[in-house]
C-alpha positions in Angstrom: -14.9 -14.9 9.2 -11.8 -16.5 7.7 -8.7 -17.5 9.6 -5.3 -16.4 8.5 -3.1 -19.1 7.2 0.3 -19.6 8.6 2.8 -17.1 7.1 0.1 -14.9 5.7 0.8 -11.2 6.4 4.5 -12.0 7.0 7.1 -9.6 5.7 10.7 -10.3 4.6 13.5 -8.4 6.2 15.2 -6.2 3.6 18.6 -7.0 5.1 18.6 -10.7 5.9 15.5 -11.9 4.1 14.0 -13.7 7.1 10.2 -13.6 7.5 8.8 -11.6 10.4 5.5 -10.4 11.5 6.6 -6.9 12.4 5.1 -4.0 10.7 8.5 -2.6 9.9 10.8 -3.4 7.0 13.5 -5.1 9.2 13.3 -7.9 11.6 15.8 -6.4 14.1 17.5 -3.1 14.9 20.8 -4.8 13.9 19.5 -5.5 10.4 18.1 -1.9 10.1 21.4 -0.4 11.2 23.4 -2.7 8.8 21.2 -1.8 5.9 21.4 1.9 6.6 25.2 1.9 7.2 25.7 0.2 3.8 23.4 2.7 2.1 25.3 5.6 3.6 28.7 4.2 2.6 27.6 3.2 -0.9 25.8 6.5 -1.3 29.1 8.4 -0.7 30.9 6.4 -3.3 28.1 6.8 -5.8 27.8 10.5 -5.1 31.5 11.0 -5.9 31.4 8.9 -9.1 28.2 10.7 -10.2 29.7 14.1 -9.6 32.9 13.2 -11.5 30.8 11.8 -14.4 28.7 15.0 -14.5 31.7 17.4 -14.2 33.9 15.6 -16.8 31.0 14.5 -19.1 33.0 11.6 -20.4 31.8 8.1 -21.1 34.6 6.6 -19.0 33.3 8.3 -15.8 29.7 7.2 -16.6 31.0 3.7 -17.2 32.8 3.6 -13.8 29.5 4.7 -12.1 27.6 1.9 -13.8 30.3 -0.7 -13.0 30.1 0.3 -9.4 26.4 0.0 -9.3 26.6 -3.5 -11.0 29.1 -4.6 -8.4 26.9 -3.5 -5.6 23.9 -5.3 -7.2 25.9 -8.5 -7.7 27.1 -8.5 -4.1 23.6 -8.0 -2.8 22.3 -10.8 -5.0 25.0 -13.2 -3.7 24.2 -12.2 -0.2 20.4 -12.7 -0.7 19.2 -9.1 -0.6 16.4 -8.3 -2.9 16.1 -4.7 -4.0 12.7 -5.3 -5.6 11.4 -5.3 -2.0 13.5 -2.2 -1.1 12.4 1.3 -0.5 13.4 4.5 -2.3 13.6 7.6 -0.3 13.3 10.8 -2.3 13.2 14.4 -1.1 9.5 14.5 -1.8 8.8 11.3 0.1 10.4 12.4 3.4 
């Protein structure tokens, strides 16, 4: 029988990046709520931009959508959030 080494099995919180031993993706309810509030707010912005891009079918609208996504990614990188660890919820995955 082998002993677990310190830190083995630890997860990183998707919001703040701290290691925790919980089986969940967030270390606290505060981090979970912050993450989900940001997703909801950003989702509304992205939805509106995507619908405009689709309706107008212009490169300018698609460019605005991509620029907004780049800005969100840059902000998250500066703040230490790593989306390679993140989750993707789809209609099929619910």
